[in-house]
FIGUMI-555937 format. One line per 4 residues: number of its first residue (from 1); for each residue x, y, z of N, C-alpha, C, O. Coordinates in steps of 0.1 Angstrom, whole numbers. Example, Ala and Ser with C-alpha at 12.3 -4.5 7.8 and 13.67 -1.06 7.14 Angstrom:
BEGIN
1	132:-57:78:123:-45:78:132:-33:78:142:-33:85 | 128:-22:71:137:-11:71:129:0:79:134:11:80
//
This chain:
BEGIN
1	210:63:132:211:74:123:221:84:128:221:88:140 | 230:88:119:240:98:123:240:110:115:237:109:103 | 242:121:121:243:134:113:255:134:105:265:127:108 | 255:140:93:266:141:84:270:155:83:262:164:81
5	283:158:83:288:172:84:293:178:71:293:190:70 | 297:169:61:302:175:49:292:182:41:280:181:44 | 296:188:30:287:196:22:276:187:16:278:176:12 | 263:192:17:252:184:13:251:182:-2:252:192:-10
9	249:170:-7:247:168:-21:232:168:-25:228:160:-34 | 224:176:-19:210:176:-22:208:180:-37:215:188:-42 | 198:174:-43:195:177:-57:188:190:-58:190:197:-69 | 181:195:-48:175:208:-49:181:217:-38:181:213:-26
13	188:227:-42:195:235:-32:186:243:-22:174:245:-25 | 192:246:-11:184:254:-1:190:251:13:201:245:14 | 184:257:23:189:255:37:187:240:41:176:235:40 | 197:234:46:196:220:50:189:219:64:194:225:73
17	178:212:65:171:211:77:173:197:83:171:195:95 | 176:187:75:179:173:79:189:168:71:189:170:58 | 199:161:77:210:154:69:214:142:78:222:144:87 | 209:130:74:211:119:82:215:106:74:210:105:63
21	222:98:80:226:85:74:216:74:80:214:73:92 | 211:66:71:203:55:75:212:42:73:216:39:62 | 215:36:84:224:24:83:218:13:75:206:12:73 | 226:5:69:222:-7:62:212:-15:70:214:-18:82
25	200:-18:64:190:-26:70:181:-18:79:171:-24:85 | 183:-6:82:177:2:92:164:9:88:162:11:76 | 156:14:97:144:22:94:148:37:96:158:41:102 | 139:46:91:140:60:92:126:66:90:118:61:83
29	124:78:97:112:85:94:114:100:97:123:104:105 | 106:109:91:106:123:94:94:129:88:88:124:78 | 89:140:93:79:148:87:86:159:78:94:167:83 | 82:159:66:88:168:56:77:179:54:66:177:50
33	81:192:58:71:203:57:68:206:43:76:205:34 | 56:210:41:51:214:27:61:224:21:65:234:27 | 66:221:9:75:229:2:90:225:3:98:229:-5 | 93:218:14:106:212:15:109:201:6:99:195:1
37	121:198:4:125:187:-6:134:177:1:144:180:7 | 130:164:0:138:153:5:146:147:-7:140:143:-17 | 159:147:-5:168:140:-15:172:127:-8:178:127:3 | 170:116:-15:175:102:-11:187:99:-19:187:99:-31
41	198:96:-12:211:93:-19:214:79:-17:216:74:-6 | 216:72:-28:220:58:-28:235:58:-28:242:58:-38 | 241:57:-16:255:60:-14:264:50:-22:274:54:-28 | 261:37:-21:270:27:-27:264:21:-39:270:13:-46
45	252:25:-43:245:19:-55:238:6:-52:242:-2:-44 | 227:4:-60:220:-9:-60:214:-12:-46:214:-23:-42 | 209:-1:-40:202:-3:-27:187:1:-28:184:12:-32 | 178:-8:-25:164:-5:-25:160:2:-12:164:-2:-2
49	152:12:-14:147:20:-3:131:20:-3:125:27:-11 | 126:12:6:111:10:7:105:23:14:111:27:24 | 94:27:10:89:40:15:74:41:15:67:36:5 | 68:46:26:53:48:27:51:63:31:59:68:39
53	41:69:25:39:83:28:25:85:35:16:78:32 | 24:94:45:12:98:52:11:113:53:21:120:55 | -1:118:52:-3:132:55:-1:134:70:-7:127:78 | 8:142:74:13:143:88:1:147:97:1:143:109
57	-8:155:92:-19:160:101:-30:151:102:-39:152:110 | -31:141:93:-41:131:93:-36:118:86:-37:117:74 | -30:109:94:-23:98:89:-33:87:82:-28:78:76 | -46:90:84:-55:81:76:-55:84:61:-59:76:53
61	-49:95:58:-46:99:44:-32:94:41:-23:101:45 | -31:84:33:-18:78:30:-16:74:16:-26:73:8 | -4:72:12:0:69:-2:-8:58:-8:-11:47:-1 | -13:59:-20:-21:49:-27:-13:46:-40:-12:54:-49
65	-8:34:-41:-2:30:-53:-12:30:-65:-9:34:-76 | -24:25:-62:-34:23:-73:-38:37:-78:-38:38:-91 | -40:47:-70:-44:60:-75:-32:67:-82:-34:73:-92 | -20:66:-76:-9:71:-82:-6:66:-96:-4:73:-106
69	-7:52:-98:-5:46:-111:-16:50:-121:-13:53:-132 | -28:50:-116:-39:53:-125:-39:67:-130:-41:70:-142 | -35:76:-121:-35:90:-125:-24:93:-135:-26:101:-144 | -12:87:-133:-1:91:-142:0:81:-154:7:84:-163
73	-8:70:-153:-8:61:-165:5:53:-166:9:49:-177 | 12:51:-155:25:43:-156:27:37:-142:24:42:-132 | 33:25:-142:36:18:-130:50:22:-124:53:18:-113 | 57:30:-132:70:34:-127:70:49:-123:62:57:-128
77	79:53:-114:80:66:-110:93:73:-115:103:66:-116 | 92:85:-118:104:93:-122:100:108:-121:90:111:-115 | 109:117:-126:107:131:-125:93:135:-130:89:131:-141 | 85:142:-122:72:146:-126:61:137:-120:49:141:-120
81	64:126:-115:54:117:-109:49:123:-96:57:129:-88 | 36:123:-95:29:129:-83:24:117:-74:17:109:-79 | 28:117:-62:25:106:-53:13:110:-45:13:119:-38 | 2:102:-47:-11:106:-43:-17:96:-32:-14:85:-31
85	-26:102:-24:-34:94:-14:-46:88:-22:-49:92:-33 | -54:79:-15:-65:73:-22:-76:83:-25:-84:81:-33 | -76:95:-18:-85:106:-21:-81:114:-34:-89:122:-39 | -69:111:-39:-64:119:-50:-55:131:-45:-48:137:-53
89	-55:133:-32:-46:144:-26:-32:141:-30:-26:130:-29 | -25:152:-34:-11:152:-37:-3:152:-24:-5:161:-16 | 6:142:-22:14:142:-10:28:147:-13:33:156:-6 | 34:141:-24:48:145:-27:49:144:-43:41:137:-49
93	58:152:-48:61:151:-62:76:148:-65:85:154:-58 | 79:139:-74:93:137:-78:98:149:-86:93:150:-97 | 107:157:-81:111:169:-88:124:167:-95:128:176:-103 | 132:157:-92:145:154:-98:148:139:-96:145:134:-85
97	154:133:-106:157:119:-105:169:116:-114:169:118:-126 | 179:109:-108:191:106:-116:191:91:-120:200:86:-126 | 180:84:-117:179:70:-121:169:67:-132:172:60:-142 | 157:73:-131:147:72:-141:136:62:-140:126:64:-146
101	138:52:-132:128:42:-130:128:38:-115:138:33:-110 | 116:39:-109:115:34:-95:102:26:-94:92:29:-101 | 102:16:-86:91:6:-85:79:10:-76:81:16:-66 | 67:7:-81:55:9:-73:48:-4:-69:38:-3:-62
105	52:-15:-75:43:-27:-73:50:-39:-67:44:-49:-64 | 63:-38:-64:71:-50:-59:68:-53:-44:71:-64:-39 | 62:-43:-37:59:-45:-23:71:-45:-14:82:-42:-18 | 68:-49:-1:79:-49:9:81:-63:14:71:-71:15
109	93:-67:16:96:-80:21:92:-81:35:92:-71:43 | 88:-93:40:85:-96:53:90:-110:57:95:-117:49 | 90:-113:70:95:-126:74:86:-137:68:91:-148:64 | 73:-134:66:64:-145:60:67:-146:45:68:-158:40
113	69:-135:38:72:-137:24:85:-143:21:87:-150:12 | 95:-139:30:108:-145:28:107:-160:30:114:-168:22 | 100:-165:39:98:-179:41:92:-186:29:96:-197:25 | 81:-180:24:74:-186:12:83:-186:0:83:-196:-8
117	91:-176:-2:99:-175:-14:112:-182:-13:117:-188:-23 | 119:-181:-1:133:-186:-1:135:-197:9:146:-202:10 | 125:-201:17:127:-212:25:126:-209:40:128:-198:44 | 123:-219:48:121:-217:62:133:-212:70:131:-205:80
121	145:-214:64:157:-209:71:158:-194:71:166:-188:78 | 149:-187:63:150:-172:62:140:-166:72:140:-153:73 | 132:-174:79:121:-168:87:125:-158:97:118:-148:99 | 137:-159:103:141:-150:113:149:-138:108:153:-129:116
125	150:-137:95:157:-126:89:149:-113:90:137:-113:88 | 155:-102:94:149:-89:95:144:-85:81:151:-88:71 | 132:-79:81:126:-75:68:120:-61:68:119:-55:79 | 115:-56:57:110:-43:56:97:-41:64:96:-30:71
129	88:-51:64:76:-49:72:80:-47:87:74:-39:94 | 89:-54:92:94:-52:106:100:-38:108:97:-32:118 | 107:-33:98:112:-20:99:101:-10:100:101:0:108 | 91:-11:91:80:-2:91:72:-2:104:68:8:109
133	71:-14:110:64:-15:123:71:-9:134:66:-2:142 | 84:-11:134:93:-4:144:93:11:143:91:18:153 | 94:16:131:95:30:130:81:37:131:79:47:136 | 71:30:125:57:35:126:52:36:140:44:45:143
137	57:28:149:52:28:163:55:42:169:49:46:178 | 66:49:164:69:62:169:59:72:166:58:83:172 | 50:69:156:40:78:151:26:73:154:16:77:148 | 25:63:163:12:56:166:6:49:154:-6:49:153
141	15:44:146:10:36:134:13:21:137:23:18:142 | 4:13:133:5:-2:135:4:-9:121:4:-3:111 | 2:-22:123:2:-31:110:-10:-27:102:-9:-28:89 | -21:-23:108:-33:-19:100:-31:-7:92:-38:-4:82
145	-21:1:95:-18:14:88:-8:12:76:-5:22:69 | -2:0:75:7:-2:64:-1:-4:51:-11:-11:50 | 4:2:40:-2:1:27:9:-2:17:21:-3:20 | 5:-5:5:15:-7:-6:25:4:-7:22:16:-6
149	38:0:-8:48:10:-7:55:13:-20:53:6:-30 | 63:23:-20:72:27:-31:86:20:-28:90:19:-17 | 92:16:-39:106:10:-38:115:19:-46:117:17:-58 | 121:29:-39:131:38:-46:143:30:-50:148:22:-43
153	148:32:-62:160:26:-68:158:11:-72:167:5:-77 | 146:5:-69:145:-9:-72:140:-11:-86:131:-4:-91 | 145:-21:-92:142:-25:-106:133:-37:-107:138:-48:-104 | 121:-35:-111:111:-46:-111:105:-45:-125:94:-40:-127
157	111:-51:-135:106:-51:-149:93:-60:-149:92:-70:-142 | 85:-57:-159:73:-66:-161:74:-73:-175:76:-66:-185 | 74:-86:-175:75:-94:-187:63:-93:-195:52:-89:-190 | 63:-96:-208:51:-95:-217:40:-103:-212:28:-100:-214
161	42:-114:-204:32:-123:-199:26:-117:-186:17:-124:-179 | 31:-106:-181:27:-100:-168:35:-104:-156:32:-99:-145 | 44:-113:-158:52:-117:-146:62:-106:-142:67:-99:-150 | 64:-105:-129:73:-95:-124:87:-102:-121:88:-113:-117
165	97:-94:-123:111:-98:-119:117:-88:-110:114:-77:-110 | 125:-93:-101:134:-85:-92:148:-87:-96:153:-98:-94 | 154:-77:-103:167:-79:-109:177:-68:-104:173:-60:-96 | 189:-69:-109:199:-59:-104:193:-45:-107:187:-42:-117
169	196:-36:-98:191:-22:-98:198:-14:-110:208:-18:-115 | 191:-3:-113:196:6:-123:204:18:-117:210:26:-125 | 205:18:-104:212:29:-97:227:26:-97:232:16:-103 | 234:36:-92:249:35:-91:253:43:-79:245:51:-74
173	265:42:-74:270:50:-62:267:65:-64:272:71:-74 | 260:71:-54:258:85:-54:245:89:-61:242:101:-61 | 238:80:-68:226:84:-75:215:89:-65:215:84:-54 | 207:99:-70:197:105:-61:184:106:-67:182:106:-80
177	174:107:-59:160:111:-63:155:121:-53:158:120:-41 | 148:131:-57:143:142:-49:128:144:-49:122:143:-60 | 122:145:-37:107:146:-36:103:158:-29:108:161:-18 | 95:166:-35:89:178:-28:76:175:-21:67:169:-27
181	75:179:-9:63:177:-1:52:187:-5:55:199:-5 | 41:183:-9:30:191:-13:21:195:-1:15:206:-1 | 21:186:9:15:189:22:26:184:33:35:177:29 | 24:188:45:33:182:55:31:167:55:21:162:57
185	42:160:52:42:146:49:51:138:58:63:141:59 | 45:128:64:53:118:72:59:108:62:51:101:55 | 72:107:62:79:97:53:84:86:62:92:88:71 | 80:74:59:84:62:66:92:54:57:88:50:46
189	104:50:61:114:43:52:119:31:59:122:30:71 | 121:20:51:129:9:54:140:8:44:138:6:32 | 153:9:49:164:7:40:166:-8:39:172:-14:47 | 161:-13:28:157:-27:27:168:-37:31:180:-36:26
193	165:-46:40:175:-56:45:176:-69:37:183:-78:41 | 169:-69:26:168:-82:18:181:-87:13:189:-79:7 | 184:-99:15:197:-105:10:195:-118:2:204:-124:-2 | 182:-121:-1:179:-133:-9:176:-130:-23:174:-140:-31
197	175:-118:-28:173:-115:-42:182:-103:-45:187:-96:-36 | 184:-100:-58:194:-90:-62:190:-75:-60:197:-66:-65 | 178:-72:-53:174:-58:-52:184:-50:-45:185:-37:-48 | 193:-55:-36:203:-48:-30:217:-54:-33:227:-51:-26
201	218:-61:-44:230:-67:-48:235:-77:-38:247:-80:-37 | 225:-83:-30:228:-93:-20:237:-87:-8:243:-94:-1 | 237:-73:-8:246:-67:2:240:-53:6:244:-43:0 | 231:-53:16:225:-40:20:235:-30:24:245:-33:31
205	233:-17:20:242:-7:23:235:6:28:223:7:26 | 242:16:34:235:28:39:230:37:28:235:36:17 | 221:45:32:216:56:23:216:69:31:217:69:43 | 215:80:24:215:93:30:202:100:28:197:100:16
209	197:107:38:184:114:37:187:129:40:192:132:50 | 184:138:30:187:152:31:174:160:28:168:158:18 | 171:168:37:159:177:35:164:191:34:171:196:42 | 160:198:23:164:212:21:151:220:20:141:216:16
213	153:233:24:143:243:23:147:253:13:156:261:15 | 140:253:1:145:262:-10:145:276:-5:137:280:4 | 153:284:-12:155:298:-8:142:306:-7:141:315:1 | 133:303:-16:121:311:-17:112:308:-5:101:314:-3
217	116:297:4:108:294:16:116:297:28:110:296:39 | 128:301:27:137:303:38:132:314:47:138:317:58
//
């Protein structure tokens, strides 16, 4: 992760408190203070960003795809979506979105799932679950703490028969999504290393993570 010095392209203006590059295939994490806004920038376009959220003060309270989907009545995320824990607690809210559709049900790739889907030759390929485990260990999180994740920028349409597809993304270079923390929130990210399906255009690329503190909180 490298600091970036040029002017911040954050979707929500304010004092920049974090501005970092996540290398292609790499993990990232940070605690976003309540009221601060995280902008995720898809620098080259068509890059999936896997993400899990935890309440920073009690990581047993973590993102629930089921509760989030049921409460909003949609499997897709966009502006206005509230990301909730299994208790219903609001963790983060999507406050701005330049893509319009983000996935909640596609899950995270792993060495095991790669092998089942794409063949034994993929078993040693690095995957999102491994990224989550590497980064989560910094916060005393292990495999038992991993839950269903969000896939920012990932396009997973649902066919009329209920089948899921993983197809080319709807994003483009420089597209952004912004999330406001409703409580101090630990954000765990895998900048997806998948090269066996089109979620990354078969070419993982870097993304940028910018946290701003709006003027009314400065």
